[in-house]
N, C-alpha and C positions, 0 to 999 in steps of 0.2 A: 269210243274212238273210231274214226273213220279208217285210219291206216296206221297200225302200229309199226308195220315194216318201214314206212316212210319216216315216221317220227323217230324211231330208234336209229335209223341211218343218219339223220340230221344231228341227233344228239351226240352221236359218235364224233361228229365234226366239231361240236361246240364244247364242249364240256360245260353379300346381302340378298336375301331371297324374297321374291315377289310371288305369292301364290294366290291364285284366284280359286275360290271354292264355288264360283257361280257356274251352274250347269244349265244350259238351255237345249231344247230339242226343236229342230227344224222339221217342217213337213217335208218328208223325203220324196224326191222325184226319181228314185233309182229304178233302173230296169236292167235285166240281164240281157246282154247283147249276144253272147255265146254261152251255151252250156257245152263244155268239152265232153268228148266221147271217151269211153274206156279204151285203153290201148296205149300206144307210145305217147300220144299227145294229151296226157292227163296231168293234173296237179300243177297249174301255173303258179310260179312263186316269184316271178320278176315283174318289174314295172313295165308299163306300156310305152313304146316309142311312137311318136306321131310325125309323119313327114309333111312337107309343105302342101301336099295335095289332100291331106286329111286321112291318108291311109294309116292303119295301125299295125304295129309289129310287136311280137313278143315271143317268149319261149315257154315251154312246159317241161316239168321235171320228169314226168313218167312215174305214176304210182303203181309200181309192180316190179317184177324181176326183169333185169336186162339179160338177154337181148330182146325180149318181147316188148318191153316198155322202157326205152332208154331216153325218151324225150324228143321234142321237136322244136323247130322254129316255125312260127305261123305268121300269117298276114290277114288282116281284115281290110279289104279294099273299101274306099269311100263309097257310100250308097250301095253296098252289097245287100243282097236279100237277107232278111232277118235270120240270124243263126248260122249263116254261111261264112266259112273262112277257108283260106288256102293253107295247106301245109307246104312250106317251102323246103324243108329238110327234115328227114327222120334220122336221128342218131342211131348208130348200130354198134354192137360190141365187136368190131372188126378192125381195130386200129383207129377208128374215128373217136371223137370225144363222146361222152355220154352224160346224161342227167345234169343239164344246166340248172344250178340252184341259185335263185335270186339274181339271175343273169339279166341285166338291163342292156339291151342292144344299143349300139351307137353307130352313127353314120360317119364316113369320111366325106371329103368334098366331092368325090366322084359318085357318091350314092351307094357305095358298098357298105355292108353291115358287118359289125365285129361283135364278138361275144366270148364268153368263157363256158367251157364244159367242165363240171366239177370232177367227174370221173373219166376214165377211158384215156384216149390218146395212145401213142405208140408205146409208152412206158407205164401206162395204167395209173398215172398220177394226176390226170387232168390235162386240159389243153386250152389254147386260145385259137379261135377259128374266125374265118372270114367268109361272108356270103356275097357272091358277085351276081348281079342281075344279067341275064342273057337276052339276046334280041328276041327270042321266042316267048318271052314272058316268064320263063323258069329261072331258077337260081342255082348257082354252083357253089358248093361248100368246099373249103380247103382248110387244113390245119396250118396255122402259122408257127405254132410252137407246142411241143409236148413236154410237160414237166418230168424231170427225172427222179424226183422224190428225195426224201431226207438222206438216204445213204450216199447220194451224190452231192449233198449240200444244197440241193435245189428245192423248190417249193412242191407242195402237194395240195390238191383240193382248191383250185382257183374258184372264186365266186365273186358275185357283185359285178358292178359295171366297170368298164375300162375308160380311160381318158387319154386324149391326144395332147401333146404339146405343140407349139408352133412349128417345130422342125419335123413333125410327123412321127415322133416316137410315141409308143403306147406304154401306159403304166397301169399296174393293177396289183392285187394282193393274192396270196394264197393263205388259206386258213391253217394249214399245217405245213410241215416240211421246214427247210432250213436246217442248219447243223444241230439245232436244239429242239426241233419239232414244233415250235410255236408259231411258225409262219414267216413269210417274207413279204417285202415290197420289191417288185421287179420292173425293169424297163425292157421293152422290145424295140430294137432299132432295125429299120429296113436297109438292106444293102444288096444290090444286084439281084433283086427278085426273091431274096430270102430274108429271114429275120433272125437276129441274134439276141440272146438274153443277157442282161446284166442284173445281178441281184444287188439292189442299191441299199437294202437294209435287211438284216436277219434279226428277228425279234429274239431278245434274250430271255423271254418269259417274265422277267421283272419289269421291262419297259413296255410290255404289251404282249398278249398272247391270243391266238385264235381270232384274228381280224375276220369279220364276216361281210364287210361291205366295201364298195369301191371307193376310189379317191376322188377328190375335187382339186382343181388347179386354179391358182390366181394369175393375174396379169404378169407377175414377176417370175412365174414358173414354179412357185412353191406348191408342194403337194400336201394335202391334209387328209386325214382319215381317222378311223376309230379302231380300237382293239377291244374285244369283248371282255377280256380279263387282263390281269397284270397290274403292276404298280401298287396301290394302297393295299395293305394287308387286312383292312377292315372286313373284306369279304374273303371267303375261301378261294384261293387262287388269284386274288386281286379283284378289284371292282371295275377295272377297265380304264382305258386311257383315250385321250384325243392327242394325235401326234402330228408333227410337221416335218417335212423333208425339204430343205432349202438347197437349191443348186449352187455349187461352188467349185469353179475350176474343173468342170467335167465330172465331179462327183457330187454327192449329196450329204448334207449334215442333218442328222436326225435329232429331234428333241421331243420330249413329252410336254405338251403345252397345258394339259390338264389331266389330273388323276382323280377319278371319282372315289368318293369316300363311303358310299353306301348310305343306308338310312335315308334321311330327308334329302340328301344330295343326289341320289340316283345311283344306279349300278348297272353294269353290263350293257353298254351301247352295242347295238347290232345293226344299225343303219348308218348310211353315209351322213356327213354333215353338209349343210347348205349355206351359202353366203347370202346376206342381204346387201342392199346397195351401199351400205356404209362399211362393208368388210367384216362385219361380225359373223360368227358361225352359229348355226342352230342345228340341233339334233334331238334324238330321243334316247332314253335308256329303257331297257326292257323291264327292269326291276327298280326297287327303291322308290323314294318319294315320301311325302309327309303322311300318307295314310297307312293304317295297319292292316288293310285288307290284303287279299291275295295270299293267304297263308302266312301273314306276318312279314313276307319278303318285300312288300310294297308292289304296287301295280304299274310302276313306271312313271317317267317324267318327260317333259319337253324342256330343254335347256338352251341357254344362250351363252356364248363366250365372246367377250369383248376385249380387244387388244388395247393395252394402255401402258406406256413406258417400258415396253419390252416384255411385259407379262400379260397373261390372259386371265380375266376375271369371269367367274361363272355366276349366273343367276338362273333359278328355276322358274320357268314361266307357268308351268302347270304340273300338278301331281294327279295322276289318275286314281280313281276310287273303285274300279271294277264294274259292278252293276249299279247304276245304269250307264255310266259315262265312258267306259272302255278300260281295257287292261292290257299290259304287255305289248307296247308298240315295238315292232321289229324294223319298221320302215324308215326311209328318209322323209324329209319334209319338203313341201312345195309351196312357194309363194305365188299369190295371184297379183294382178297389176296394182291392187290397192294396198298391198302389204300384209294381207291376211295370210295365215299359215294353215295348210291342210295336211292331214296325215291319216294313218289308219292304226287301229289296235287289233292285235291278233285275237284277243278274247275280250270279255266284258260286253257291255251293252245290254243284251237280253238273254236270259237263260231259256234256251229252246232245244228241242230234240234235234239231233243231227250235227251238233258242233263237235269239234275235236275233243273238247271236254264239255259235256252237256251241262255241268253245274257251273261252269265258268263263263258261259256266254259265247256267242258266235263272232264277236268283234264289231267294230264300228269304223265309220269315216267321221273324222272330226274337223272342226275349224276353230282356230284361235284368233281372236280379234283384240287389239290393244286399245285401251282408253285410259288416258291419264297415268300411264305406266303400269297398269294392271291388265293382265290378259285373261279374258273370259272364254270358256269353251262352249261351243255349240255342237251337239251331236247331229251331224248331217244325215247319217243313216245308221241304223242298227240292223245287222244282218240277222235274218229270221229263217233258218232252214227247216222249220216245221212246215213252211211253205216251200214246196220243191222248186218254185220259180225264183228263189233267192239264193245267194251264195253264202259262204261261211268261211271265217278265219283267213283274212287277208294277211299275207306276209309282205307284200309290196305296198308302196305308197301310191298316190294318185298322180296322174299326168293331166295337165290342163290344156285344152285345145284353144284355138284362136278366138272362139266365141264364149269361152269360160266353162265349157262342159268338163266334167271330171271323168276320167277313165281309170279303171284299175282291175286287178284280178283277185280272185279268192281261191285258196287252195282246195276247198271243198264246196259242196252245194251244187245246185243246178239240177236240171231235169234228167240228165243222163247218168244215173247211178251215183250222183253226188261227187263227181271227180273234178269239180272246179268250174269257175265262170269268169267271163269278162263282163264287167258292168259299166254302166254310164249313169252319171248323175247330172241333171240339168241344174244350172244355177237358179 
Protein backbone atom coordinates (compact mmCIF):
# COMPACT_ATOMS: atom_id res chain seq x y z
CA UNK A 1 0.00 0.00 0.00
CA UNK A 2 1.19 3.50 -0.79
CA UNK A 3 -0.74 5.36 1.90
CA UNK A 4 -2.80 3.55 4.49
CA UNK A 5 -3.59 6.88 6.14
CA UNK A 6 -5.23 8.24 2.99
CA UNK A 7 -7.08 4.98 2.28
CA UNK A 8 -8.46 4.64 5.79
CA UNK A 9 -9.66 8.25 5.79
CA UNK A 10 -11.53 7.75 2.55
CA UNK A 11 -13.01 4.44 3.73
CA UNK A 12 -14.38 6.26 6.74
CA UNK A 13 -16.38 8.38 4.27
CA UNK A 14 -17.69 5.47 2.30
CA UNK A 15 -18.53 2.74 4.14
CA UNK A 16 -32.05 -7.12 -20.72
CA UNK A 17 -28.29 -7.33 -20.41
CA UNK A 18 -25.80 -6.91 -23.25
CA UNK A 19 -22.33 -8.00 -22.14
CA UNK A 20 -19.26 -7.97 -24.33
CA UNK A 21 -16.45 -10.25 -23.32
CA UNK A 22 -14.22 -8.88 -26.05
CA UNK A 23 -11.05 -7.28 -24.75
CA UNK A 24 -8.58 -5.46 -26.99
CA UNK A 25 -5.39 -3.64 -26.15
CA UNK A 26 -4.38 -0.43 -27.88
CA UNK A 27 -0.81 0.70 -28.31
CA UNK A 28 -0.56 3.27 -25.52
CA UNK A 29 0.71 6.77 -26.20
CA UNK A 30 0.50 7.83 -22.56
CA UNK A 31 3.01 10.16 -20.99
CA UNK A 32 3.25 11.72 -17.55
CA UNK A 33 2.90 15.50 -17.81
CA UNK A 34 3.33 16.24 -14.08
CA UNK A 35 4.76 14.13 -11.28
CA UNK A 36 3.41 15.82 -8.16
CA UNK A 37 5.80 16.64 -5.31
CA UNK A 38 5.48 15.51 -1.69
CA UNK A 39 3.76 18.13 0.42
CA UNK A 40 0.33 19.76 0.36
CA UNK A 41 -0.15 19.18 -3.39
CA UNK A 42 -0.01 15.38 -3.45
CA UNK A 43 -2.57 12.73 -4.29
CA UNK A 44 -4.75 14.18 -7.08
CA UNK A 45 -8.17 12.53 -6.98
CA UNK A 46 -10.33 14.75 -9.18
CA UNK A 47 -10.83 15.11 -12.91
CA UNK A 48 -9.09 17.79 -14.96
CA UNK A 49 -10.80 20.97 -16.17
CA UNK A 50 -9.69 22.49 -19.50
CA UNK A 51 -10.41 26.11 -20.44
CA UNK A 52 -10.84 27.54 -23.95
CA UNK A 53 -7.12 28.40 -24.16
CA UNK A 54 -6.07 24.84 -23.33
CA UNK A 55 -4.96 25.53 -19.75
CA UNK A 56 -5.56 22.69 -17.29
CA UNK A 57 -6.88 23.02 -13.73
CA UNK A 58 -7.29 20.53 -10.91
CA UNK A 59 -6.94 19.80 -7.23
CA UNK A 60 -4.87 17.48 -5.06
CA UNK A 61 -6.05 15.90 -1.83
CA UNK A 62 -2.81 15.99 0.17
CA UNK A 63 -1.36 12.62 1.21
CA UNK A 64 -0.41 13.35 4.79
CA UNK A 65 -1.51 15.02 7.97
CA UNK A 66 -3.09 18.46 7.88
CA UNK A 67 -1.96 21.30 8.31
CA UNK A 68 1.21 20.16 6.55
CA UNK A 69 -0.65 18.44 3.73
CA UNK A 70 -4.17 19.84 3.27
CA UNK A 71 -4.36 19.91 -0.53
CA UNK A 72 -4.05 22.48 -3.30
CA UNK A 73 -5.67 23.94 -6.41
CA UNK A 74 -3.24 23.79 -9.35
CA UNK A 75 -2.98 25.05 -12.93
CA UNK A 76 -0.94 23.80 -15.89
CA UNK A 77 -0.69 26.61 -18.44
CA UNK A 78 -0.83 25.69 -22.12
CA UNK A 79 2.66 25.01 -23.51
CA UNK A 80 4.24 25.19 -20.03
CA UNK A 81 7.72 23.65 -19.68
CA UNK A 82 7.52 19.88 -19.02
CA UNK A 83 6.62 19.09 -15.44
CA UNK A 84 5.96 22.71 -14.45
CA UNK A 85 2.65 23.70 -12.88
CA UNK A 86 1.36 26.60 -10.80
CA UNK A 87 -0.11 26.19 -7.34
CA UNK A 88 -3.03 28.63 -7.25
CA UNK A 89 -4.06 27.96 -3.65
CA UNK A 90 -2.79 25.91 -0.70
CA UNK A 91 -5.51 24.83 1.73
CA UNK A 92 -4.71 25.43 5.42
CA UNK A 93 -6.22 24.15 8.64
CA UNK A 94 -7.15 27.68 9.72
CA UNK A 95 -10.84 28.02 8.90
CA UNK A 96 -10.18 27.38 5.23
CA UNK A 97 -11.42 24.21 3.56
CA UNK A 98 -9.05 21.25 3.43
CA UNK A 99 -8.48 18.05 1.44
CA UNK A 100 -10.60 18.32 -1.72
CA UNK A 101 -11.57 14.71 -2.53
CA UNK A 102 -12.59 13.89 -6.13
CA UNK A 103 -13.25 17.60 -6.56
CA UNK A 104 -13.71 18.51 -10.23
CA UNK A 105 -13.54 22.27 -10.64
CA UNK A 106 -16.11 24.21 -12.68
CA UNK A 107 -16.10 27.68 -14.23
CA UNK A 108 -18.76 30.37 -14.12
CA UNK A 109 -19.33 32.72 -17.05
CA UNK A 110 -16.86 35.25 -15.63
CA UNK A 111 -14.00 32.75 -15.43
CA UNK A 112 -14.11 32.11 -11.68
CA UNK A 113 -13.48 28.57 -10.43
CA UNK A 114 -15.66 26.71 -7.92
CA UNK A 115 -15.03 23.51 -5.98
CA UNK A 116 -15.56 21.57 -2.77
CA UNK A 117 -13.23 20.91 0.16
CA UNK A 118 -14.16 17.68 1.90
CA UNK A 119 -12.87 18.70 5.33
CA UNK A 120 -12.24 21.99 7.10
CA UNK A 121 -14.31 25.11 6.79
CA UNK A 122 -15.31 27.28 9.71
CA UNK A 123 -17.30 24.40 11.27
CA UNK A 124 -14.93 21.55 10.31
CA UNK A 125 -17.51 19.74 8.15
CA UNK A 126 -16.28 20.82 4.72
CA UNK A 127 -16.87 23.81 2.48
CA UNK A 128 -17.66 25.15 -0.99
CA UNK A 129 -15.05 27.60 -2.27
CA UNK A 130 -14.52 30.07 -5.11
CA UNK A 131 -11.25 31.00 -6.88
CA UNK A 132 -11.14 34.46 -8.50
CA UNK A 133 -8.39 35.44 -11.00
CA UNK A 134 -6.64 38.70 -10.16
CA UNK A 135 -5.04 41.23 -12.57
CA UNK A 136 -1.51 40.24 -11.50
CA UNK A 137 -2.06 36.63 -12.58
CA UNK A 138 -2.62 35.23 -9.07
CA UNK A 139 -5.89 33.85 -7.72
CA UNK A 140 -7.85 34.69 -4.59
CA UNK A 141 -9.77 31.98 -2.71
CA UNK A 142 -12.89 32.53 -0.60
CA UNK A 143 -15.33 30.17 1.11
CA UNK A 144 -18.90 30.49 -0.13
CA UNK A 145 -20.35 28.14 2.46
CA UNK A 146 -19.16 26.07 5.42
CA UNK A 147 -21.26 23.04 6.30
CA UNK A 148 -22.53 22.77 9.87
CA UNK A 149 -22.71 18.97 10.11
CA UNK A 150 -25.24 16.36 11.17
CA UNK A 151 -26.05 17.84 14.58
CA UNK A 152 -27.34 20.93 12.83
CA UNK A 153 -29.21 18.86 10.21
CA UNK A 154 -26.72 20.05 7.62
CA UNK A 155 -24.32 18.12 5.41
CA UNK A 156 -20.80 16.88 6.11
CA UNK A 157 -17.99 15.92 3.74
CA UNK A 158 -18.87 17.57 0.41
CA UNK A 159 -17.17 15.92 -2.54
CA UNK A 160 -17.48 15.61 -6.29
CA UNK A 161 -18.21 18.36 -8.77
CA UNK A 162 -20.70 21.20 -8.49
CA UNK A 163 -23.25 22.22 -11.11
CA UNK A 164 -24.94 25.55 -11.93
CA UNK A 165 -28.52 26.03 -13.06
CA UNK A 166 -29.55 28.80 -15.46
CA UNK A 167 -30.36 31.14 -12.56
CA UNK A 168 -26.83 30.88 -11.14
CA UNK A 169 -27.66 28.59 -8.23
CA UNK A 170 -25.11 25.90 -7.31
CA UNK A 171 -25.97 22.28 -6.51
CA UNK A 172 -23.92 19.52 -4.92
CA UNK A 173 -23.89 16.60 -2.48
CA UNK A 174 -22.31 15.72 0.83
CA UNK A 175 -21.35 12.13 1.60
CA UNK A 176 -22.40 12.38 5.23
CA UNK A 177 -24.57 14.58 7.40
CA UNK A 178 -28.22 15.38 7.21
CA UNK A 179 -30.49 14.39 10.07
CA UNK A 180 -29.78 10.67 9.51
CA UNK A 181 -26.09 10.87 8.65
CA UNK A 182 -26.46 9.45 5.13
CA UNK A 183 -25.83 12.64 3.20
CA UNK A 184 -27.72 15.46 1.54
CA UNK A 185 -28.28 17.25 -1.77
CA UNK A 186 -27.94 21.01 -1.35
CA UNK A 187 -28.59 24.22 -3.25
CA UNK A 188 -26.56 27.42 -2.78
CA UNK A 189 -28.27 30.65 -3.84
CA UNK A 190 -26.42 33.97 -4.28
CA UNK A 191 -27.89 37.11 -2.75
CA UNK A 192 -26.20 40.43 -2.06
CA UNK A 193 -22.69 39.05 -2.29
CA UNK A 194 -23.31 36.09 0.02
CA UNK A 195 -24.66 32.59 -0.48
CA UNK A 196 -27.44 30.84 1.41
CA UNK A 197 -27.93 27.08 1.59
CA UNK A 198 -31.13 25.10 1.08
CA UNK A 199 -31.09 21.35 1.78
CA UNK A 200 -33.24 20.03 -1.05
CA UNK A 201 -32.99 16.38 -0.05
CA UNK A 202 -31.86 14.50 3.04
CA UNK A 203 -31.10 10.86 2.31
CA UNK A 204 -33.06 8.43 4.47
CA UNK A 205 -30.36 5.73 4.09
CA UNK A 206 -33.03 3.52 2.46
CA UNK A 207 -33.36 5.77 -0.62
CA UNK A 208 -29.59 6.19 -0.87
CA UNK A 209 -26.63 6.71 1.40
CA UNK A 210 -23.12 8.11 1.12
CA UNK A 211 -23.25 9.79 -2.32
CA UNK A 212 -19.71 10.16 -3.61
CA UNK A 213 -20.03 12.10 -6.86
CA UNK A 214 -21.44 15.33 -8.20
CA UNK A 215 -24.73 15.94 -9.97
CA UNK A 216 -25.68 16.49 -13.61
CA UNK A 217 -28.51 18.74 -14.78
CA UNK A 218 -30.72 18.52 -17.87
CA UNK A 219 -32.35 21.29 -19.91
CA UNK A 220 -35.48 21.18 -17.73
CA UNK A 221 -33.47 21.70 -14.53
CA UNK A 222 -33.79 18.11 -13.32
CA UNK A 223 -30.82 16.92 -11.25
CA UNK A 224 -29.43 13.38 -11.41
CA UNK A 225 -26.87 11.63 -9.23
CA UNK A 226 -25.78 8.39 -7.61
CA UNK A 227 -25.61 7.11 -4.04
CA UNK A 228 -23.03 4.46 -3.19
CA UNK A 229 -25.37 2.47 -0.92
CA UNK A 230 -29.04 2.22 -0.08
CA UNK A 231 -32.23 0.73 -1.59
CA UNK A 232 -31.88 -2.95 -2.54
CA UNK A 233 -31.06 -5.19 0.46
CA UNK A 234 -29.16 -7.59 -1.81
CA UNK A 235 -25.93 -5.96 -0.59
CA UNK A 236 -24.95 -5.10 2.95
CA UNK A 237 -26.25 -1.54 3.50
CA UNK A 238 -27.81 -1.61 0.02
CA UNK A 239 -26.31 -1.82 -3.46
CA UNK A 240 -26.72 1.83 -4.37
CA UNK A 241 -29.11 4.00 -6.36
CA UNK A 242 -29.44 6.47 -9.21
CA UNK A 243 -31.74 9.33 -8.19
CA UNK A 244 -33.54 12.30 -9.73
CA UNK A 245 -34.58 15.63 -8.25
CA UNK A 246 -37.27 17.42 -10.29
CA UNK A 247 -37.93 21.13 -9.67
CA UNK A 248 -41.54 21.87 -8.74
CA UNK A 249 -42.88 25.21 -7.51
CA UNK A 250 -39.67 26.30 -5.82
CA UNK A 251 -38.92 22.90 -4.27
CA UNK A 252 -37.70 19.56 -5.60
CA UNK A 253 -39.33 16.16 -5.84
CA UNK A 254 -36.94 13.27 -5.14
CA UNK A 255 -37.25 9.83 -6.74
CA UNK A 256 -35.04 6.75 -7.05
CA UNK A 257 -34.98 5.96 -10.77
CA UNK A 258 -32.87 2.83 -10.39
CA UNK A 259 -31.82 0.57 -7.52
CA UNK A 260 -28.86 -1.73 -8.14
CA UNK A 261 -29.30 -5.38 -7.21
CA UNK A 262 -25.70 -6.55 -6.93
CA UNK A 263 -24.33 -9.62 -8.70
CA UNK A 264 -24.55 -9.38 -12.48
CA UNK A 265 -26.40 -6.08 -12.17
CA UNK A 266 -23.60 -4.12 -10.53
CA UNK A 267 -23.28 -2.54 -7.11
CA UNK A 268 -22.04 0.61 -5.39
CA UNK A 269 -21.83 3.42 -7.95
CA UNK A 270 -19.27 6.03 -6.93
CA UNK A 271 -19.03 8.18 -10.06
CA UNK A 272 -21.34 10.75 -11.64
CA UNK A 273 -23.71 9.81 -14.43
CA UNK A 274 -23.37 11.27 -17.93
CA UNK A 275 -25.94 12.01 -20.64
CA UNK A 276 -25.74 10.93 -24.26
CA UNK A 277 -27.40 12.99 -27.00
CA UNK A 278 -30.63 11.00 -26.66
CA UNK A 279 -31.00 11.70 -22.94
CA UNK A 280 -29.94 8.27 -21.67
CA UNK A 281 -27.72 8.10 -18.59
CA UNK A 282 -24.42 6.21 -18.37
CA UNK A 283 -22.27 5.41 -15.37
CA UNK A 284 -20.12 2.88 -13.56
CA UNK A 285 -20.46 0.66 -10.53
CA UNK A 286 -17.37 -0.10 -8.49
CA UNK A 287 -18.41 -3.70 -7.76
CA UNK A 288 -20.70 -6.34 -9.21
CA UNK A 289 -20.94 -7.59 -12.76
CA UNK A 290 -20.97 -10.97 -14.44
CA UNK A 291 -17.47 -12.09 -13.44
CA UNK A 292 -16.56 -13.82 -10.20
CA UNK A 293 -13.15 -12.15 -10.01
CA UNK A 294 -12.12 -9.48 -7.48
CA UNK A 295 -12.70 -11.70 -4.46
CA UNK A 296 -16.15 -12.78 -5.60
CA UNK A 297 -17.59 -9.25 -5.29
CA UNK A 298 -17.31 -8.58 -9.02
CA UNK A 299 -14.94 -6.07 -10.59
CA UNK A 300 -17.51 -3.45 -11.57
CA UNK A 301 -19.61 -2.50 -14.57
CA UNK A 302 -20.52 0.18 -17.08
CA UNK A 303 -24.30 0.68 -17.19
CA UNK A 304 -26.88 2.56 -19.23
CA UNK A 305 -30.30 3.83 -18.09
CA UNK A 306 -32.94 4.58 -20.72
CA UNK A 307 -36.19 6.41 -19.95
CA UNK A 308 -39.37 4.84 -21.33
CA UNK A 309 -42.96 5.47 -20.31
CA UNK A 310 -42.02 7.19 -17.08
CA UNK A 311 -39.62 4.48 -15.89
CA UNK A 312 -35.93 3.83 -16.43
CA UNK A 313 -34.58 0.57 -17.80
CA UNK A 314 -31.02 -0.56 -17.15
CA UNK A 315 -28.62 -2.48 -19.37
CA UNK A 316 -25.08 -3.51 -18.54
CA UNK A 317 -22.73 -2.50 -21.33
CA UNK A 318 -19.60 -4.11 -19.88
CA UNK A 319 -18.47 -6.16 -16.88
CA UNK A 320 -14.84 -5.88 -15.83
CA UNK A 321 -12.74 -8.97 -15.15
CA UNK A 322 -9.79 -7.49 -13.21
CA UNK A 323 -6.50 -8.49 -14.80
CA UNK A 324 -5.95 -7.64 -17.61
CA UNK A 325 -8.93 -5.41 -18.52
CA UNK A 326 -9.47 -3.35 -15.34
CA UNK A 327 -11.32 -3.45 -12.03
CA UNK A 328 -13.26 -1.17 -9.70
CA UNK A 329 -14.12 2.00 -11.64
CA UNK A 330 -14.76 4.99 -9.39
CA UNK A 331 -14.99 7.59 -12.10
CA UNK A 332 -17.54 9.25 -14.33
CA UNK A 333 -17.58 8.46 -18.05
CA UNK A 334 -16.71 10.76 -20.95
CA UNK A 335 -18.03 10.65 -24.54
CA UNK A 336 -15.95 11.60 -27.56
CA UNK A 337 -17.43 13.20 -30.70
CA UNK A 338 -18.01 9.78 -32.27
CA UNK A 339 -20.01 8.46 -29.29
CA UNK A 340 -17.27 6.26 -27.86
CA UNK A 341 -17.06 6.07 -24.07
CA UNK A 342 -13.88 6.58 -22.04
CA UNK A 343 -13.25 5.95 -18.37
CA UNK A 344 -10.77 4.61 -15.84
CA UNK A 345 -10.53 1.75 -13.39
CA UNK A 346 -8.80 2.17 -10.05
CA UNK A 347 -7.31 -1.34 -10.12
CA UNK A 348 -6.85 -4.18 -12.58
CA UNK A 349 -4.88 -4.05 -15.77
CA UNK A 350 -1.40 -5.27 -14.89
CA UNK A 351 -0.03 -6.57 -11.59
CA UNK A 352 2.98 -4.41 -10.84
CA UNK A 353 4.95 -3.26 -7.83
CA UNK A 354 3.91 0.15 -6.59
CA UNK A 355 0.12 -0.12 -6.88
CA UNK A 356 -2.23 0.59 -3.99
CA UNK A 357 -2.77 -3.18 -3.93
CA UNK A 358 0.12 -4.80 -5.77
CA UNK A 359 -1.83 -8.02 -6.40
CA UNK A 360 -4.84 -6.22 -7.88
CA UNK A 361 -3.18 -4.07 -10.53
CA UNK A 362 -2.50 -0.36 -10.98
CA UNK A 363 -5.60 0.51 -13.01
CA UNK A 364 -6.46 1.29 -16.61
CA UNK A 365 -7.85 3.81 -19.05
CA UNK A 366 -10.50 2.10 -21.16
CA UNK A 367 -12.64 2.78 -24.21
CA UNK A 368 -16.03 1.26 -25.08
CA UNK A 369 -17.15 1.15 -28.71
CA UNK A 370 -20.62 0.08 -29.84
CA UNK A 371 -21.26 -2.14 -32.85
CA UNK A 372 -24.62 -3.73 -33.54
CA UNK A 373 -25.85 -3.13 -30.01
CA UNK A 374 -22.83 -4.80 -28.41
CA UNK A 375 -20.14 -2.82 -26.62
CA UNK A 376 -16.52 -3.94 -26.80
CA UNK A 377 -13.78 -2.72 -24.49
CA UNK A 378 -10.34 -1.58 -25.54
CA UNK A 379 -7.71 -1.07 -22.85
CA UNK A 380 -6.16 2.23 -23.91
CA UNK A 381 -3.51 2.20 -21.18
CA UNK A 382 -2.50 -0.04 -18.29
CA UNK A 383 -0.67 1.84 -15.54
CA UNK A 384 2.72 0.30 -14.69
CA UNK A 385 4.38 1.83 -11.67
CA UNK A 386 7.31 -0.53 -11.67
CA UNK A 387 8.38 2.15 -14.12
CA UNK A 388 8.67 5.27 -11.97
CA UNK A 389 7.66 7.36 -14.99
CA UNK A 390 4.08 6.08 -14.95
CA UNK A 391 1.16 6.69 -12.62
CA UNK A 392 -1.01 4.29 -10.65
CA UNK A 393 -4.59 4.00 -9.42
CA UNK A 394 -6.75 6.70 -11.04
CA UNK A 395 -9.80 7.75 -9.03
CA UNK A 396 -10.93 10.30 -11.61
CA UNK A 397 -12.09 9.92 -15.20
CA UNK A 398 -10.54 11.47 -18.28
CA UNK A 399 -11.16 14.86 -19.88
CA UNK A 400 -10.93 15.24 -23.68
CA UNK A 401 -9.48 18.41 -25.22
CA UNK A 402 -10.40 20.00 -28.55
CA UNK A 403 -7.97 17.78 -30.48
CA UNK A 404 -9.04 14.52 -28.82
CA UNK A 405 -6.21 14.18 -26.29
CA UNK A 406 -7.15 12.52 -23.00
CA UNK A 407 -6.04 14.03 -19.68
CA UNK A 408 -6.41 12.51 -16.24
CA UNK A 409 -4.82 12.09 -12.83
CA UNK A 410 -3.55 9.15 -10.79
CA UNK A 411 -3.52 9.00 -7.02
CA UNK A 412 -0.10 7.33 -6.89
CA UNK A 413 2.96 6.89 -9.11
CA UNK A 414 5.30 9.37 -10.73
CA UNK A 415 8.96 10.19 -10.21
CA UNK A 416 8.60 12.22 -7.00
CA UNK A 417 8.04 9.63 -4.26
CA UNK A 418 5.03 8.19 -6.05
CA UNK A 419 2.50 10.77 -4.84
CA UNK A 420 0.51 11.10 -8.05
CA UNK A 421 0.56 12.23 -11.65
CA UNK A 422 -1.19 14.16 -14.39
CA UNK A 423 -1.06 12.13 -17.60
CA UNK A 424 -1.88 12.71 -21.27
CA UNK A 425 -2.88 10.15 -23.86
CA UNK A 426 -2.83 11.04 -27.55
CA UNK A 427 -5.59 9.50 -29.72
